[in-house]
CHARMM-style PDB file with segment names, atoms N, HN, CA, C and O in Angstrom:
ATOM      1  N   UNK     1      70.487  61.642-103.002  1.00  0.00      PROA
ATOM      2  CA  UNK     1      70.639  60.277-102.550  1.00  0.00      PROA
ATOM      3  C   UNK     1      71.637  60.187-101.401  1.00  0.00      PROA
ATOM      4  O   UNK     1      71.363  59.521-100.403  1.00  0.00      PROA
ATOM      5  N   UNK     2      72.785  60.842-101.520  1.00  0.00      PROA
ATOM      6  HN  UNK     2      73.008  61.383-102.331  1.00  0.00      PROA
ATOM      7  CA  UNK     2      73.795  60.810-100.467  1.00  0.00      PROA
ATOM      8  C   UNK     2      73.266  61.471 -99.199  1.00  0.00      PROA
ATOM      9  O   UNK     2      73.590  61.046 -98.090  1.00  0.00      PROA
ATOM     10  N   UNK     3      72.454  62.510 -99.366  1.00  0.00      PROA
ATOM     11  HN  UNK     3      72.191  62.855-100.267  1.00  0.00      PROA
ATOM     12  CA  UNK     3      71.883  63.199 -98.221  1.00  0.00      PROA
ATOM     13  C   UNK     3      70.966  62.276 -97.426  1.00  0.00      PROA
ATOM     14  O   UNK     3      70.938  62.347 -96.197  1.00  0.00      PROA
ATOM     15  N   UNK     4      70.218  61.415 -98.105  1.00  0.00      PROA
ATOM     16  HN  UNK     4      70.240  61.358 -99.103  1.00  0.00      PROA
ATOM     17  CA  UNK     4      69.319  60.467 -97.446  1.00  0.00      PROA
ATOM     18  C   UNK     4      70.109  59.480 -96.594  1.00  0.00      PROA
ATOM     19  O   UNK     4      69.677  59.134 -95.494  1.00  0.00      PROA
ATOM     20  N   UNK     5      71.257  59.023 -97.082  1.00  0.00      PROA
ATOM     21  HN  UNK     5      71.608  59.304 -97.975  1.00  0.00      PROA
ATOM     22  CA  UNK     5      72.092  58.096 -96.317  1.00  0.00      PROA
ATOM     23  C   UNK     5      72.614  58.754 -95.050  1.00  0.00      PROA
ATOM     24  O   UNK     5      72.666  58.110 -94.002  1.00  0.00      PROA
ATOM     25  N   UNK     6      73.000  60.014 -95.121  1.00  0.00      PROA
ATOM     26  HN  UNK     6      72.958  60.537 -95.972  1.00  0.00      PROA
ATOM     27  CA  UNK     6      73.483  60.723 -93.948  1.00  0.00      PROA
ATOM     28  C   UNK     6      72.376  60.836 -92.907  1.00  0.00      PROA
ATOM     29  O   UNK     6      72.626  60.626 -91.720  1.00  0.00      PROA
ATOM     30  N   UNK     7      71.172  61.160 -93.324  1.00  0.00      PROA
ATOM     31  HN  UNK     7      70.969  61.331 -94.288  1.00  0.00      PROA
ATOM     32  CA  UNK     7      70.056  61.295 -92.399  1.00  0.00      PROA
ATOM     33  C   UNK     7      69.708  59.961 -91.766  1.00  0.00      PROA
ATOM     34  O   UNK     7      69.398  59.914 -90.575  1.00  0.00      PROA
ATOM     35  N   UNK     8      69.749  58.882 -92.522  1.00  0.00      PROA
ATOM     36  HN  UNK     8      70.001  58.920 -93.489  1.00  0.00      PROA
ATOM     37  CA  UNK     8      69.429  57.557 -92.003  1.00  0.00      PROA
ATOM     38  C   UNK     8      70.442  57.141 -90.941  1.00  0.00      PROA
ATOM     39  O   UNK     8      70.066  56.598 -89.903  1.00  0.00      PROA
ATOM     40  N   UNK     9      71.726  57.393 -91.198  1.00  0.00      PROA
ATOM     41  HN  UNK     9      72.031  57.835 -92.042  1.00  0.00      PROA
ATOM     42  CA  UNK     9      72.733  57.020 -90.205  1.00  0.00      PROA
ATOM     43  C   UNK     9      72.625  57.884 -88.961  1.00  0.00      PROA
ATOM     44  O   UNK     9      72.916  57.407 -87.864  1.00  0.00      PROA
ATOM     45  N   UNK    10      72.223  59.118 -89.094  1.00  0.00      PROA
ATOM     46  HN  UNK    10      71.987  59.506 -89.985  1.00  0.00      PROA
ATOM     47  CA  UNK    10      72.051  60.002 -87.947  1.00  0.00      PROA
ATOM     48  C   UNK    10      70.902  59.523 -87.067  1.00  0.00      PROA
ATOM     49  O   UNK    10      70.967  59.651 -85.844  1.00  0.00      PROA
ATOM     50  N   UNK    11      69.864  58.981 -87.665  1.00  0.00      PROA
ATOM     51  HN  UNK    11      69.811  58.877 -88.658  1.00  0.00      PROA
ATOM     52  CA  UNK    11      68.726  58.476 -86.909  1.00  0.00      PROA
ATOM     53  C   UNK    11      69.131  57.227 -86.126  1.00  0.00      PROA
ATOM     54  O   UNK    11      68.676  57.036 -84.998  1.00  0.00      PROA
ATOM     55  N   UNK    12      69.976  56.381 -86.701  1.00  0.00      PROA
ATOM     56  HN  UNK    12      70.346  56.536 -87.617  1.00  0.00      PROA
ATOM     57  CA  UNK    12      70.403  55.154 -86.044  1.00  0.00      PROA
ATOM     58  C   UNK    12      71.303  55.440 -84.845  1.00  0.00      PROA
ATOM     59  O   UNK    12      71.292  54.686 -83.872  1.00  0.00      PROA
ATOM     60  N   UNK    13      72.073  56.511 -84.904  1.00  0.00      PROA
ATOM     61  HN  UNK    13      72.082  57.123 -85.694  1.00  0.00      PROA
ATOM     62  CA  UNK    13      72.961  56.848 -83.796  1.00  0.00      PROA
ATOM     63  C   UNK    13      72.170  57.522 -82.692  1.00  0.00      PROA
ATOM     64  O   UNK    13      71.518  58.542 -82.913  1.00  0.00      PROA
ATOM     65  N   UNK    14      72.233  56.934 -81.481  1.00  0.00      PROA
ATOM     66  HN  UNK    14      72.762  56.105 -81.301  1.00  0.00      PROA
ATOM     67  CA  UNK    14      71.580  57.541 -80.332  1.00  0.00      PROA
ATOM     68  C   UNK    14      72.631  57.867 -79.291  1.00  0.00      PROA
ATOM     69  O   UNK    14      73.634  57.166 -79.159  1.00  0.00      PROA
ATOM     70  N   UNK    15      72.396  58.917 -78.568  1.00  0.00      PROA
ATOM     71  HN  UNK    15      71.581  59.487 -78.675  1.00  0.00      PROA
ATOM     72  CA  UNK    15      73.299  59.307 -77.504  1.00  0.00      PROA
ATOM     73  C   UNK    15      72.919  58.513 -76.253  1.00  0.00      PROA
ATOM     74  O   UNK    15      71.738  58.292 -75.988  1.00  0.00      PROA
ATOM     75  N   UNK    16      73.919  58.089 -75.491  1.00  0.00      PROA
ATOM     76  HN  UNK    16      74.879  58.269 -75.706  1.00  0.00      PROA
ATOM     77  CA  UNK    16      73.656  57.379 -74.242  1.00  0.00      PROA
ATOM     78  C   UNK    16      73.030  58.371 -73.269  1.00  0.00      PROA
ATOM     79  O   UNK    16      73.587  59.445 -73.042  1.00  0.00      PROA
ATOM     80  N   UNK    17      71.880  58.028 -72.691  1.00  0.00      PROA
ATOM     81  HN  UNK    17      71.428  57.155 -72.876  1.00  0.00      PROA
ATOM     82  CA  UNK    17      71.219  58.953 -71.754  1.00  0.00      PROA
ATOM     83  C   UNK    17      72.120  59.297 -70.568  1.00  0.00      PROA
ATOM     84  O   UNK    17      72.921  58.472 -70.128  1.00  0.00      PROA
ATOM     85  N   UNK    18      71.985  60.496 -70.067  1.00  0.00      PROA
ATOM     86  HN  UNK    18      71.335  61.166 -70.424  1.00  0.00      PROA
ATOM     87  CA  UNK    18      72.823  60.954 -68.956  1.00  0.00      PROA
ATOM     88  C   UNK    18      72.650  60.075 -67.728  1.00  0.00      PROA
ATOM     89  O   UNK    18      73.616  59.849 -66.998  1.00  0.00      PROA
ATOM     90  N   UNK    19      71.444  59.575 -67.480  1.00  0.00      PROA
ATOM     91  HN  UNK    19      70.660  59.759 -68.073  1.00  0.00      PROA
ATOM     92  CA  UNK    19      71.214  58.711 -66.316  1.00  0.00      PROA
ATOM     93  C   UNK    19      72.038  57.424 -66.406  1.00  0.00      PROA
ATOM     94  O   UNK    19      72.529  56.930 -65.391  1.00  0.00      PROA
ATOM     95  N   UNK    20      72.188  56.884 -67.613  1.00  0.00      PROA
ATOM     96  HN  UNK    20      71.789  57.286 -68.438  1.00  0.00      PROA
ATOM     97  CA  UNK    20      72.994  55.680 -67.815  1.00  0.00      PROA
ATOM     98  C   UNK    20      74.471  56.012 -67.623  1.00  0.00      PROA
ATOM     99  O   UNK    20      75.201  55.250 -66.989  1.00  0.00      PROA
ATOM    100  N   UNK    21      74.909  57.130 -68.158  1.00  0.00      PROA
ATOM    101  HN  UNK    21      74.317  57.750 -68.673  1.00  0.00      PROA
ATOM    102  CA  UNK    21      76.295  57.550 -67.982  1.00  0.00      PROA
ATOM    103  C   UNK    21      76.612  57.763 -66.500  1.00  0.00      PROA
ATOM    104  O   UNK    21      77.706  57.429 -66.047  1.00  0.00      PROA
ATOM    105  N   UNK    22      75.664  58.314 -65.747  1.00  0.00      PROA
ATOM    106  HN  UNK    22      74.775  58.585 -66.115  1.00  0.00      PROA
ATOM    107  CA  UNK    22      75.847  58.512 -64.311  1.00  0.00      PROA
ATOM    108  C   UNK    22      76.008  57.178 -63.589  1.00  0.00      PROA
ATOM    109  O   UNK    22      76.840  57.052 -62.691  1.00  0.00      PROA
ATOM    110  N   UNK    23      75.213  56.183 -63.980  1.00  0.00      PROA
ATOM    111  HN  UNK    23      74.537  56.285 -64.710  1.00  0.00      PROA
ATOM    112  CA  UNK    23      75.311  54.852 -63.381  1.00  0.00      PROA
ATOM    113  C   UNK    23      76.673  54.222 -63.684  1.00  0.00      PROA
ATOM    114  O   UNK    23      77.303  53.645 -62.797  1.00  0.00      PROA
ATOM    115  N   UNK    24      77.118  54.332 -64.918  1.00  0.00      PROA
ATOM    116  HN  UNK    24      76.606  54.801 -65.638  1.00  0.00      PROA
ATOM    117  CA  UNK    24      78.416  53.781 -65.314  1.00  0.00      PROA
ATOM    118  C   UNK    24      79.529  54.441 -64.508  1.00  0.00      PROA
ATOM    119  O   UNK    24      80.416  53.758 -63.996  1.00  0.00      PROA
ATOM    120  N   UNK    25      79.486  55.750 -64.394  1.00  0.00      PROA
ATOM    121  HN  UNK    25      78.766  56.305 -64.810  1.00  0.00      PROA
ATOM    122  CA  UNK    25      80.503  56.484 -63.633  1.00  0.00      PROA
ATOM    123  C   UNK    25      80.490  56.067 -62.164  1.00  0.00      PROA
ATOM    124  O   UNK    25      81.551  55.910 -61.559  1.00  0.00      PROA
ATOM    125  N   UNK    26      79.314  55.889 -61.589  1.00  0.00      PROA
ATOM    126  HN  UNK    26      78.453  56.017 -62.081  1.00  0.00      PROA
ATOM    127  CA  UNK    26      79.189  55.473 -60.195  1.00  0.00      PROA
ATOM    128  C   UNK    26      79.826  54.096 -59.975  1.00  0.00      PROA
ATOM    129  O   UNK    26      80.548  53.892 -59.000  1.00  0.00      PROA
ATOM    130  N   UNK    27      79.555  53.160 -60.881  1.00  0.00      PROA
ATOM    131  HN  UNK    27      78.968  53.326 -61.673  1.00  0.00      PROA
ATOM    132  CA  UNK    27      80.105  51.810 -60.762  1.00  0.00      PROA
ATOM    133  C   UNK    27      81.619  51.844 -60.905  1.00  0.00      PROA
ATOM    134  O   UNK    27      82.324  51.193 -60.134  1.00  0.00      PROA
ATOM    135  N   UNK    28      82.129  52.586 -61.871  1.00  0.00      PROA
ATOM    136  HN  UNK    28      81.556  53.115 -62.498  1.00  0.00      PROA
ATOM    137  CA  UNK    28      83.577  52.678 -62.079  1.00  0.00      PROA
ATOM    138  C   UNK    28      84.257  53.304 -60.858  1.00  0.00      PROA
ATOM    139  O   UNK    28      85.291  52.813 -60.407  1.00  0.00      PROA
ATOM    140  N   UNK    29      83.690  54.369 -60.331  1.00  0.00      PROA
ATOM    141  HN  UNK    29      82.849  54.768 -60.698  1.00  0.00      PROA
ATOM    142  CA  UNK    29      84.300  55.059 -59.187  1.00  0.00      PROA
ATOM    143  C   UNK    29      84.274  54.216 -57.915  1.00  0.00      PROA
ATOM    144  O   UNK    29      85.094  54.432 -57.023  1.00  0.00      PROA
ATOM    145  N   UNK    30      83.349  53.261 -57.815  1.00  0.00      PROA
ATOM    146  HN  UNK    30      82.683  53.085 -58.540  1.00  0.00      PROA
ATOM    147  CA  UNK    30      83.258  52.430 -56.614  1.00  0.00      PROA
ATOM    148  C   UNK    30      84.033  51.120 -56.744  1.00  0.00      PROA
ATOM    149  O   UNK    30      83.995  50.292 -55.834  1.00  0.00      PROA
ATOM    150  N   UNK    31      84.729  50.921 -57.849  1.00  0.00      PROA
ATOM    151  HN  UNK    31      84.760  51.593 -58.589  1.00  0.00      PROA
ATOM    152  CA  UNK    31      85.497  49.700 -58.075  1.00  0.00      PROA
ATOM    153  C   UNK    31      86.983  49.994 -57.889  1.00  0.00      PROA
ATOM    154  O   UNK    31      87.577  50.747 -58.660  1.00  0.00      PROA
ATOM    155  N   UNK    32      87.579  49.389 -56.852  1.00  0.00      PROA
ATOM    156  HN  UNK    32      87.096  48.777 -56.226  1.00  0.00      PROA
ATOM    157  CA  UNK    32      89.002  49.604 -56.606  1.00  0.00      PROA
ATOM    158  C   UNK    32      89.858  48.693 -57.478  1.00  0.00      PROA
ATOM    159  O   UNK    32      90.786  49.156 -58.141  1.00  0.00      PROA
ATOM    160  N   UNK    33      89.546  47.401 -57.477  1.00  0.00      PROA
ATOM    161  HN  UNK    33      88.791  47.026 -56.939  1.00  0.00      PROA
ATOM    162  CA  UNK    33      90.274  46.422 -58.282  1.00  0.00      PROA
ATOM    163  C   UNK    33      89.230  45.517 -58.923  1.00  0.00      PROA
ATOM    164  O   UNK    33      88.472  44.856 -58.213  1.00  0.00      PROA
ATOM    165  N   UNK    34      89.177  45.475 -60.213  1.00  0.00      PROA
ATOM    166  HN  UNK    34      89.792  46.012 -60.791  1.00  0.00      PROA
ATOM    167  CA  UNK    34      88.205  44.621 -60.882  1.00  0.00      PROA
ATOM    168  C   UNK    34      87.925  45.105 -62.285  1.00  0.00      PROA
ATOM    169  O   UNK    34      88.753  45.754 -62.923  1.00  0.00      PROA
ATOM    170  N   UNK    35      86.726  44.771 -62.750  1.00  0.00      PROA
ATOM    171  HN  UNK    35      86.053  44.244 -62.232  1.00  0.00      PROA
ATOM    172  CA  UNK    35      86.358  45.169 -64.108  1.00  0.00      PROA
ATOM    173  C   UNK    35      84.881  45.538 -64.175  1.00  0.00      PROA
ATOM    174  O   UNK    35      84.058  45.065 -63.391  1.00  0.00      PROA
ATOM    175  N   UNK    36      84.579  46.398 -65.138  1.00  0.00      PROA
ATOM    176  HN  UNK    36      85.247  46.782 -65.775  1.00  0.00      PROA
ATOM    177  CA  UNK    36      83.199  46.808 -65.415  1.00  0.00      PROA
ATOM    178  C   UNK    36      82.918  46.449 -66.862  1.00  0.00      PROA
ATOM    179  O   UNK    36      83.669  46.829 -67.760  1.00  0.00      PROA
ATOM    180  N   UNK    37      81.830  45.713 -67.088  1.00  0.00      PROA
ATOM    181  HN  UNK    37      81.220  45.404 -66.359  1.00  0.00      PROA
ATOM    182  CA  UNK    37      81.460  45.270 -68.428  1.00  0.00      PROA
ATOM    183  C   UNK    37      80.095  45.843 -68.780  1.00  0.00      PROA
ATOM    184  O   UNK    37      79.160  45.776 -67.983  1.00  0.00      PROA
ATOM    185  N   UNK    38      79.987  46.406 -69.980  1.00  0.00      PROA
ATOM    186  HN  UNK    38      80.747  46.461 -70.627  1.00  0.00      PROA
ATOM    187  CA  UNK    38      78.709  46.898 -70.475  1.00  0.00      PROA
ATOM    188  C   UNK    38      78.157  45.872 -71.450  1.00  0.00      PROA
ATOM    189  O   UNK    38      78.857  45.444 -72.368  1.00  0.00      PROA
ATOM    190  N   UNK    39      76.905  45.475 -71.255  1.00  0.00      PROA
ATOM    191  HN  UNK    39      76.337  45.822 -70.510  1.00  0.00      PROA
ATOM    192  CA  UNK    39      76.233  44.550 -72.152  1.00  0.00      PROA
ATOM    193  C   UNK    39      75.344  45.368 -73.074  1.00  0.00      PROA
ATOM    194  O   UNK    39      74.511  46.151 -72.617  1.00  0.00      PROA
ATOM    195  N   UNK    40      75.527  45.181 -74.371  1.00  0.00      PROA
ATOM    196  HN  UNK    40      76.204  44.545 -74.742  1.00  0.00      PROA
ATOM    197  CA  UNK    40      74.815  45.969 -75.374  1.00  0.00      PROA
ATOM    198  C   UNK    40      73.928  45.068 -76.214  1.00  0.00      PROA
ATOM    199  O   UNK    40      74.345  43.988 -76.631  1.00  0.00      PROA
ATOM    200  N   UNK    41      72.716  45.509 -76.459  1.00  0.00      PROA
ATOM    201  HN  UNK    41      72.377  46.386 -76.121  1.00  0.00      PROA
ATOM    202  CA  UNK    41      71.780  44.788 -77.328  1.00  0.00      PROA
ATOM    203  C   UNK    41      71.066  45.817 -78.189  1.00  0.00      PROA
ATOM    204  O   UNK    41      70.561  46.818 -77.680  1.00  0.00      PROA
ATOM    205  N   UNK    42      71.026  45.577 -79.463  1.00  0.00      PROA
ATOM    206  HN  UNK    42      71.436  44.764 -79.876  1.00  0.00      PROA
ATOM    207  CA  UNK    42      70.397  46.504 -80.409  1.00  0.00      PROA
ATOM    208  C   UNK    42      70.938  47.923 -80.258  1.00  0.00      PROA
ATOM    209  O   UNK    42      70.186  48.897 -80.291  1.00  0.00      PROA
ATOM    210  N   UNK    43      72.262  48.020 -80.091  1.00  0.00      PROA
ATOM    211  HN  UNK    43      72.872  47.229 -80.064  1.00  0.00      PROA
ATOM    212  CA  UNK    43      72.973  49.300 -79.972  1.00  0.00      PROA
ATOM    213  C   UNK    43      72.593  50.092 -78.731  1.00  0.00      PROA
ATOM    214  O   UNK    43      72.782  51.308 -78.690  1.00  0.00      PROA
ATOM    215  N   UNK    44      72.057  49.413 -77.713  1.00  0.00      PROA
ATOM    216  HN  UNK    44      71.905  48.425 -77.746  1.00  0.00      PROA
ATOM    217  CA  UNK    44      71.694  50.082 -76.465  1.00  0.00      PROA
ATOM    218  C   UNK    44      72.315  49.339 -75.298  1.00  0.00      PROA
ATOM    219  O   UNK    44      72.365  48.109 -75.305  1.00  0.00      PROA
ATOM    220  N   UNK    45      72.786  50.064 -74.299  1.00  0.00      PROA
ATOM    221  HN  UNK    45      72.745  51.063 -74.293  1.00  0.00      PROA
ATOM    222  CA  UNK    45      73.322  49.449 -73.097  1.00  0.00      PROA
ATOM    223  C   UNK    45      72.146  48.911 -72.293  1.00  0.00      PROA
ATOM    224  O   UNK    45      71.253  49.664 -71.904  1.00  0.00      PROA
ATOM    225  N   UNK    46      72.151  47.603 -72.046  1.00  0.00      PROA
ATOM    226  HN  UNK    46      72.876  46.992 -72.362  1.00  0.00      PROA
ATOM    227  CA  UNK    46      71.038  47.011 -71.306  1.00  0.00      PROA
ATOM    228  C   UNK    46      71.454  46.506 -69.932  1.00  0.00      PROA
ATOM    229  O   UNK    46      70.601  46.217 -69.092  1.00  0.00      PROA
ATOM    230  N   UNK    47      72.769  46.397 -69.696  1.00  0.00      PROA
ATOM    231  HN  UNK    47      73.461  46.631 -70.378  1.00  0.00      PROA
ATOM    232  CA  UNK    47      73.208  45.837 -68.421  1.00  0.00      PROA
ATOM    233  C   UNK    47      74.624  46.304 -68.114  1.00  0.00      PROA
ATOM    234  O   UNK    47      75.446  46.485 -69.012  1.00  0.00      PROA
ATOM    235  N   UNK    48      74.891  46.494 -66.818  1.00  0.00      PROA
ATOM    236  HN  UNK    48      74.223  46.347 -66.088  1.00  0.00      PROA
ATOM    237  CA  UNK    48      76.225  46.821 -66.345  1.00  0.00      PROA
ATOM    238  C   UNK    48      76.632  45.715 -65.382  1.00  0.00      PROA
ATOM    239  O   UNK    48      75.914  45.426 -64.425  1.00  0.00      PROA
ATOM    240  N   UNK    49      77.787  45.094 -65.634  1.00  0.00      PROA
ATOM    241  HN  UNK    49      78.371  45.329 -66.411  1.00  0.00      PROA
ATOM    242  CA  UNK    49      78.298  44.051 -64.750  1.00  0.00      PROA
ATOM    243  C   UNK    49      79.584  44.537 -64.108  1.00  0.00      PROA
ATOM    244  O   UNK    49      80.427  45.151 -64.762  1.00  0.00      PROA
ATOM    245  N   UNK    50      79.727  44.253 -62.812  1.00  0.00      PROA
ATOM    246  HN  UNK    50      79.042  43.753 -62.281  1.00  0.00      PROA
ATOM    247  CA  UNK    50      80.941  44.648 -62.097  1.00  0.00      PROA
ATOM    248  C   UNK    50      81.527  43.422 -61.411  1.00  0.00      PROA
ATOM    249  O   UNK    50      80.819  42.691 -60.719  1.00  0.00      PROA
ATOM    250  N   UNK    51      82.813  43.203 -61.606  1.00  0.00      PROA
ATOM    251  HN  UNK    51      83.388  43.797 -62.168  1.00  0.00      PROA
ATOM    252  CA  UNK    51      83.540  42.130 -60.925  1.00  0.00      PROA
ATOM    253  C   UNK    51      84.554  42.811 -60.017  1.00  0.00      PROA
ATOM    254  O   UNK    51      85.443  43.521 -60.486  1.00  0.00      PROA
ATOM    255  N   UNK    52      84.415  42.592 -58.725  1.00  0.00      PROA
ATOM    256  HN  UNK    52      83.692  42.015 -58.344  1.00  0.00      PROA
ATOM    257  CA  UNK    52      85.293  43.208 -57.738  1.00  0.00      PROA
ATOM    258  C   UNK    52      86.276  42.164 -57.217  1.00  0.00      PROA
ATOM    259  O   UNK    52      85.878  41.052 -56.873  1.00  0.00      PROA
ATOM    260  N   UNK    53      87.539  42.514 -57.159  1.00  0.00      PROA
ATOM    261  HN  UNK    53      87.863  43.418 -57.438  1.00  0.00      PROA
ATOM    262  CA  UNK    53      88.565  41.632 -56.622  1.00  0.00      PROA
ATOM    263  C   UNK    53      89.047  42.226 -55.300  1.00  0.00      PROA
ATOM    264  O   UNK    53      89.187  43.441 -55.159  1.00  0.00      PROA
ATOM    265  N   UNK    54      89.292  41.357 -54.355  1.00  0.00      PROA
ATOM    266  HN  UNK    54      89.179  40.370 -54.470  1.00  0.00      PROA
ATOM    267  CA  UNK    54      89.773  41.794 -53.045  1.00  0.00      PROA
ATOM    268  C   UNK    54      91.253  41.436 -52.962  1.00  0.00      PROA
ATOM    269  O   UNK    54      91.609  40.258 -52.985  1.00  0.00      PROA
ATOM    270  N   UNK    55      92.100  42.426 -52.867  1.00  0.00      PROA
ATOM    271  HN  UNK    55      91.811  43.383 -52.848  1.00  0.00      PROA
ATOM    272  CA  UNK    55      93.540  42.224 -52.782  1.00  0.00      PROA
ATOM    273  C   UNK    55      93.933  42.067 -51.320  1.00  0.00      PROA
ATOM    274  O   UNK    55      93.646  42.944 -50.504  1.00  0.00      PROA
ATOM    275  N   UNK    56      94.584  40.962 -50.981  1.00  0.00      PROA
ATOM    276  HN  UNK    56      94.817  40.250 -51.644  1.00  0.00      PROA
ATOM    277  CA  UNK    56      94.953  40.677 -49.597  1.00  0.00      PROA
ATOM    278  C   UNK    56      96.368  41.140 -49.250  1.00  0.00      PROA
ATOM    279  O   UNK    56      96.704  41.241 -48.070  1.00  0.00      PROA
ATOM    280  N   UNK    57      97.194  41.420 -50.241  1.00  0.00      PROA
ATOM    281  HN  UNK    57      96.921  41.339 -51.200  1.00  0.00      PROA
ATOM    282  CA  UNK    57      98.552  41.853 -49.915  1.00  0.00      PROA
ATOM    283  C   UNK    57      98.905  43.111 -50.656  1.00  0.00      PROA
ATOM    284  OT1 UNK    57     100.014  43.625 -50.506  1.00  0.00      PROA
TER     285      UNK     57
END
């Protein structure tokens, strides 16, 4: 019985695809001042939002 629970939780856990990780890294590296937000739905990243601030001084 305990073994079945371990297998079920392993199936629910998915690794973030490398292409998505590459996109996240690209957005973070191109942001000097601001924030990066990941939108998650059903345990999957569905959107990346970036807010860029321009520092004048």
